[in-house]
C-alpha positions as CSV (number, residue, x, y, z in Angstrom):
1,X,120.8,58.5,101.7
2,X,120.5,61.4,99.3
3,X,117.5,61.6,97.1
4,X,118.0,62.3,93.4
5,X,115.4,64.4,91.8
6,X,114.6,64.5,88.1
7,X,114.1,67.9,86.4
8,X,110.4,67.2,86.4
9,X,110.4,66.6,90.2
10,X,112.3,69.9,90.6
11,X,109.8,71.7,88.5
12,X,107.0,70.3,90.6
13,X,108.8,71.5,93.8
14,X,109.5,75.0,92.4
15,X,105.9,75.4,91.2
16,X,104.6,74.2,94.7
17,X,107.0,76.7,96.4
18,X,105.8,79.6,94.2
19,X,102.2,78.7,95.1
20,X,103.0,78.6,98.8
21,X,104.5,82.1,98.5
22,X,101.3,83.4,97.1
23,X,99.2,81.5,99.7
24,X,101.1,83.2,102.5
25,X,101.0,86.7,101.0
26,X,97.2,86.4,100.3
27,X,96.6,85.1,103.8
28,X,98.5,88.1,105.2
29,X,96.3,90.4,103.1
30,X,93.2,88.7,104.4
31,X,94.4,89.0,108.1
32,X,95.3,92.6,107.6
33,X,91.8,93.2,106.2
34,X,90.2,91.5,109.2
35,X,92.3,93.4,111.7
36,X,92.4,96.6,109.8
37,X,96.2,96.7,110.2
38,X,97.6,99.5,108.1
39,X,98.3,99.4,105.2
40,X,95.3,97.1,104.8
41,X,93.3,96.5,101.6
42,X,89.9,98.2,101.2
43,X,86.9,96.2,102.3
44,X,85.6,96.3,98.8
45,X,86.5,97.3,95.3
46,X,84.1,98.2,92.5
47,X,83.8,94.5,91.4
48,X,83.3,92.8,94.7
49,X,84.1,92.6,98.4
50,X,87.7,91.6,99.0
51,X,87.2,89.1,102.0
52,X,85.2,86.6,99.9
53,X,87.6,87.1,97.0
54,X,90.6,86.4,99.2
55,X,88.8,83.3,100.5
56,X,88.1,82.1,97.0
57,X,91.6,82.8,96.0
58,X,93.0,80.9,98.9
59,X,90.8,77.9,98.2
60,X,91.9,77.9,94.5
61,X,95.6,78.1,95.7
62,X,95.2,75.3,98.2
63,X,93.6,73.1,95.6
64,X,96.3,74.0,93.1
65,X,99.0,73.1,95.6
66,X,97.4,69.8,96.4
67,X,97.1,68.8,92.8
68,X,100.5,70.2,91.7
69,X,102.2,68.0,94.3
70,X,100.5,65.1,92.6
71,X,101.5,66.0,89.0
72,X,98.4,67.8,87.9
73,X,96.7,71.1,88.7
74,X,98.6,73.3,86.2
75,X,95.6,75.3,85.0
76,X,94.5,75.8,88.6
77,X,98.0,77.1,89.5
78,X,97.7,79.6,86.6
79,X,94.2,80.7,87.8
80,X,95.5,81.2,91.3
81,X,98.4,83.3,90.0
82,X,95.8,85.4,88.1
83,X,93.8,86.0,91.3
84,X,97.0,87.2,93.0
85,X,97.4,89.9,90.4
86,X,94.3,91.6,91.8
87,X,96.3,92.4,95.0
88,X,99.8,92.3,93.8
89,X,99.8,93.1,90.1
90,X,101.9,95.8,88.3
91,X,99.3,98.4,89.1
92,X,100.5,98.3,92.7
93,X,103.8,99.9,91.6
94,X,101.8,103.1,91.4
95,X,99.8,102.7,94.6
96,X,100.3,105.5,97.1
97,X,101.2,102.9,99.7
98,X,103.8,101.3,97.6
99,X,106.6,102.4,99.9
100,X,105.0,100.4,102.7
101,X,104.0,97.3,100.6
102,X,106.8,96.9,98.1
103,X,108.3,93.7,99.7
104,X,105.0,91.8,99.3
105,X,104.3,93.3,95.9
106,X,107.7,92.4,94.4
107,X,107.8,88.9,96.0
108,X,104.3,88.2,94.7
109,X,105.1,89.4,91.2
110,X,108.2,87.1,91.2
111,X,106.0,84.2,92.3
112,X,103.4,84.9,89.7
113,X,106.1,85.0,87.0
114,X,107.5,81.7,88.4
115,X,104.1,80.1,88.4
116,X,103.4,81.2,84.8
117,X,106.9,80.1,83.5
118,X,106.8,76.7,85.3
119,X,103.2,76.1,84.3
120,X,103.8,76.8,80.7
121,X,106.8,74.5,80.7
122,X,104.6,71.7,82.2
123,X,101.9,72.3,79.7
124,X,104.4,72.2,76.8
125,X,105.9,68.9,78.1
126,X,102.5,67.4,78.5
127,X,101.6,68.4,74.9
128,X,104.9,67.0,73.6
129,X,104.2,63.7,75.4
130,X,100.7,63.6,73.9
131,X,102.0,64.2,70.4
132,X,105.0,61.9,70.7
133,X,107.5,64.7,70.1
134,X,110.7,64.7,72.2
135,X,110.4,66.8,75.3
136,X,113.2,69.1,76.6
137,X,113.3,69.3,80.4
138,X,113.6,72.8,81.7
């Protein structure tokens, strides 16, 4: 029996998949930091040590995934995407190691864009429902 999904269900799935991409890439960053596998991130940056940051980021991402699959967690998904930009943001295009890390950087940037686009769509639909305005499914 085939399962018919509504556009809203598909949006939930796409958002969850984008979160999973960022969870996997952030986990790889943390593992490369622990094992010091080149090209690994530095142990710390001027603002904080990276291992605790990656841990916090992964916790936010896991909570976002859990909640998104249940129809909420949109703001948490956006926060998680913002944390991913520390490791994979546009500044990485100018990193001396870009030739070695470009697959992860480009995939993460695509996932961040997807999280932002899908989350904004969810927030707009929620606002439309709250105001009684007709909602257009993306």
